[in-house]
C-alpha positions as a Markdown table, in Angstrom:
| # | Residue | x | y | z |
|---|---|---|---|---|
| 1 | Met | -1.2 | 46.4 | 53.3 |
| 2 | Ala | -0.9 | 44.0 | 50.4 |
| 3 | Asp | -3.6 | 43.2 | 48.0 |
| 4 | Val | -3.0 | 39.5 | 48.0 |
| 5 | Cys | -2.1 | 37.1 | 50.5 |
| 6 | Thr | 1.8 | 36.0 | 50.0 |
| 7 | His | 1.6 | 33.2 | 52.3 |
| 8 | Leu | -0.5 | 30.7 | 50.3 |
| 9 | Asp | 2.2 | 28.1 | 50.5 |
| 10 | Thr | 1.7 | 27.7 | 54.5 |
| 11 | Ile | -2.0 | 26.5 | 53.8 |
| 12 | His | -2.4 | 22.9 | 55.1 |
| 13 | Asp | -5.2 | 20.5 | 55.4 |
| 14 | Val | -5.6 | 20.5 | 59.1 |
| 15 | Thr | -7.6 | 18.9 | 62.0 |
| 16 | Pro | -9.2 | 21.3 | 64.5 |
| 17 | Ser | -7.4 | 21.2 | 67.8 |
| 18 | Ala | -10.7 | 21.5 | 69.6 |
| 19 | Glu | -14.5 | 21.9 | 69.3 |
| 20 | Gly | -14.2 | 25.5 | 70.4 |
| 21 | Cys | -11.4 | 27.8 | 71.3 |
| 22 | Glu | -8.7 | 25.5 | 72.6 |
| 23 | Asp | -7.5 | 28.4 | 74.9 |
| 24 | Cys | -10.8 | 29.4 | 76.2 |
| 25 | Leu | -11.7 | 25.8 | 76.8 |
| 26 | Lys | -8.6 | 25.4 | 79.0 |
| 27 | Thr | -9.1 | 28.4 | 81.0 |
| 28 | Gly | -12.9 | 28.6 | 81.3 |
| 29 | Gly | -13.1 | 31.6 | 79.0 |
| 30 | Thr | -15.8 | 32.4 | 76.1 |
| 31 | Trp | -15.6 | 33.3 | 72.5 |
| 32 | Val | -17.6 | 35.1 | 69.8 |
| 33 | His | -16.4 | 33.4 | 66.9 |
| 34 | Leu | -13.7 | 30.8 | 65.8 |
| 35 | Arg | -10.8 | 30.8 | 63.7 |
| 36 | Leu | -8.8 | 27.8 | 62.4 |
| 37 | Cys | -5.1 | 27.9 | 62.0 |
| 38 | Arg | -4.5 | 26.7 | 58.3 |
| 39 | Glu | -0.8 | 25.7 | 59.3 |
| 40 | Cys | -1.5 | 23.6 | 62.2 |
| 41 | Gly | -5.0 | 23.3 | 63.0 |
| 42 | His | -5.2 | 25.6 | 66.4 |
| 43 | Met | -8.7 | 26.5 | 67.0 |
| 44 | Gly | -8.8 | 30.1 | 68.3 |
| 45 | Cys | -11.2 | 32.7 | 69.1 |
| 46 | Cys | -11.4 | 36.0 | 67.0 |
| 47 | Asp | -10.5 | 39.6 | 67.9 |
| 48 | Ser | -14.3 | 40.4 | 68.9 |
| 49 | Ser | -13.7 | 37.7 | 71.7 |
| 50 | Pro | -12.3 | 38.8 | 75.1 |
| 51 | Ser | -9.0 | 36.9 | 74.8 |
| 52 | Lys | -8.3 | 37.1 | 71.0 |
| 53 | His | -6.6 | 33.9 | 71.1 |
| 54 | Ala | -6.3 | 33.3 | 67.2 |
| 55 | Thr | -4.2 | 36.5 | 67.1 |
| 56 | Ala | -2.3 | 35.4 | 70.2 |
| 57 | His | -1.5 | 32.3 | 68.3 |
| 58 | Phe | -0.2 | 34.3 | 65.2 |
| 59 | His | 2.2 | 36.2 | 67.6 |
| 60 | Ala | 3.4 | 33.2 | 69.4 |
| 61 | Thr | 3.9 | 31.0 | 66.4 |
| 62 | Glu | 4.0 | 33.2 | 63.2 |
| 63 | His | 1.4 | 31.0 | 61.5 |
| 64 | Pro | 0.1 | 33.6 | 59.1 |
| 65 | Ile | -3.4 | 32.2 | 57.9 |
| 66 | Val | -6.6 | 31.6 | 59.8 |
| 67 | Gln | -9.9 | 30.5 | 58.4 |
| 68 | Ser | -13.3 | 31.4 | 59.7 |
| 69 | Ala | -14.6 | 28.3 | 61.4 |
| 70 | Glu | -18.1 | 29.6 | 61.6 |
| 71 | Pro | -20.8 | 27.8 | 59.7 |
| 72 | Gly | -21.5 | 29.1 | 56.1 |
| 73 | Glu | -18.3 | 31.2 | 56.0 |
| 74 | Asp | -15.4 | 30.0 | 53.8 |
| 75 | Trp | -13.1 | 33.2 | 54.1 |
| 76 | Leu | -9.5 | 33.2 | 55.2 |
| 77 | Trp | -7.4 | 36.1 | 56.9 |
| 78 | Cys | -3.7 | 36.7 | 56.3 |
| 79 | Phe | -2.1 | 38.4 | 59.3 |
| 80 | Pro | 1.0 | 39.6 | 57.9 |
| 81 | Asp | -0.4 | 40.8 | 54.5 |
| 82 | Gln | -3.6 | 42.1 | 56.5 |
| 83 | Val | -5.9 | 40.6 | 53.6 |
| 84 | Ala | -9.3 | 38.6 | 53.6 |
| 85 | Phe | -9.7 | 36.1 | 50.7 |
| 86 | Glu | -11.2 | 33.1 | 49.5 |
| 87 | Leu | -9.5 | 30.0 | 48.0 |
| 88 | Gly | -11.0 | 29.6 | 44.6 |
């Protein structure tokens, strides 16, 4: 596990793809928390959610960084480096 994220160059200003988890909204699923892909804007659900769409999006696209889309939270997670961080 890395101490720092080595994928900062993939972070972009993005527009969320949906008001909730894009995939859960399509299938009628439910989510616990939301994660925003900082490469393309895909809004997915966290790993505490039944379908884990944010992680599935990473595996399908290799987009490495998601940001918490929860109010009051500003942390990001890098899947390949397995590290949480905040932009300073």
